[in-house]
PLY file of the C-alpha trace (Angstrom):
ply
format ascii 1.0
element vertex 114
property float x
property float y
property float z
element edge 113
property int vertex1
property int vertex2
end_header
0.00 0.00 0.00
2.74 2.46 0.98
4.64 1.84 -2.26
1.56 2.93 -4.23
1.54 6.22 -2.34
5.22 6.77 -3.14
4.40 6.59 -6.84
2.08 9.57 -6.41
4.88 11.68 -4.95
7.24 13.72 -7.13
10.49 11.82 -7.69
12.51 14.15 -5.45
10.26 13.34 -2.45
10.40 9.56 -2.83
12.44 7.87 -0.08
14.90 6.15 -2.42
15.70 9.41 -4.19
16.17 11.25 -0.90
18.56 8.55 0.37
20.52 8.59 -2.90
20.90 12.37 -2.76
22.08 12.23 0.88
25.02 9.92 0.08
28.27 11.85 -0.04
30.66 11.77 -2.96
33.78 9.69 -2.37
35.94 12.86 -2.47
33.92 14.59 0.27
36.13 13.63 3.23
39.28 14.82 1.48
37.64 18.12 0.46
36.27 18.63 3.98
39.72 18.09 5.52
41.34 20.49 3.03
38.67 23.11 3.75
39.25 22.86 7.51
42.97 23.40 6.98
42.19 26.55 4.98
39.42 27.79 7.32
40.09 26.18 10.74
37.61 28.14 12.85
33.98 29.19 12.80
33.62 32.23 10.55
30.91 33.67 12.81
32.28 33.20 16.33
35.89 32.06 15.96
35.46 28.77 17.78
37.91 26.04 16.72
36.19 22.97 18.22
33.14 20.97 17.08
33.14 22.43 13.58
30.85 21.72 10.64
31.76 22.32 7.03
28.51 23.81 5.79
27.33 23.85 2.17
26.11 27.37 1.42
23.79 26.01 -1.27
22.70 22.64 0.14
23.45 19.45 -1.73
19.72 18.70 -1.64
19.02 21.93 -3.56
21.90 21.57 -6.05
23.87 18.29 -5.98
26.42 19.72 -8.44
27.68 22.07 -5.69
28.69 19.31 -3.25
32.40 19.37 -4.17
32.66 23.06 -5.05
35.15 24.60 -2.56
33.55 28.02 -3.04
30.27 26.59 -1.71
31.74 25.74 1.72
32.01 27.67 4.96
33.17 26.61 8.41
30.62 27.05 11.19
30.57 25.64 14.71
28.04 22.88 15.29
26.12 24.80 17.91
24.80 27.45 17.56
26.28 29.09 14.44
25.43 26.31 11.96
21.69 26.43 12.67
21.58 30.20 13.25
23.60 31.52 10.31
23.42 28.57 7.94
19.74 27.75 8.29
17.90 30.63 10.01
16.93 28.28 12.90
15.32 25.69 10.58
17.04 22.98 8.57
14.31 23.45 5.96
15.86 26.83 5.10
19.27 27.90 3.90
21.05 31.21 3.85
22.81 32.02 0.59
24.39 35.08 2.27
25.79 33.08 5.19
29.40 34.12 4.57
28.73 37.87 4.57
26.37 37.65 7.56
28.76 35.51 9.61
31.70 37.76 8.78
29.73 40.90 9.67
28.59 39.34 12.95
32.13 38.43 13.94
33.41 41.90 13.07
30.63 43.51 15.12
31.31 41.26 18.12
35.06 41.84 17.93
34.50 45.59 17.78
32.19 45.50 20.82
34.56 43.35 22.86
37.55 45.57 22.11
35.86 48.78 23.27
0 1
1 2
2 3
3 4
4 5
5 6
6 7
7 8
8 9
9 10
10 11
11 12
12 13
13 14
14 15
15 16
16 17
17 18
18 19
19 20
20 21
21 22
22 23
23 24
24 25
25 26
26 27
27 28
28 29
29 30
30 31
31 32
32 33
33 34
34 35
35 36
36 37
37 38
38 39
39 40
40 41
41 42
42 43
43 44
44 45
45 46
46 47
47 48
48 49
49 50
50 51
51 52
52 53
53 54
54 55
55 56
56 57
57 58
58 59
59 60
60 61
61 62
62 63
63 64
64 65
65 66
66 67
67 68
68 69
69 70
70 71
71 72
72 73
73 74
74 75
75 76
76 77
77 78
78 79
79 80
80 81
81 82
82 83
83 84
84 85
85 86
86 87
87 88
88 89
89 90
90 91
91 92
92 93
93 94
94 95
95 96
96 97
97 98
98 99
99 100
100 101
101 102
102 103
103 104
104 105
105 106
106 107
107 108
108 109
109 110
110 111
111 112
112 113
């Protein structure tokens, strides 16, 4: 019965398609490691522990951007990834995450130094 319902869904919402899209390319780990060497701290807060390499344009929205180094930014797992990368909801993404995170860090550094 459930399989009949899946056939009514658009292809991109079917479970098999979603699982296939979520699989990472074989080069992902190497690219992630290289990115963390280049950008070893959270762009927003400066933390250097518990980091995520965030795709600015998510792989689910554009799979061709998964291995594009210009589509990556380093954010800490909590809270910057969800705040700056996704506007508090993993259903959203922020295409201006780099400029917003950089501006936030500059503003916080300026306030601390006063």
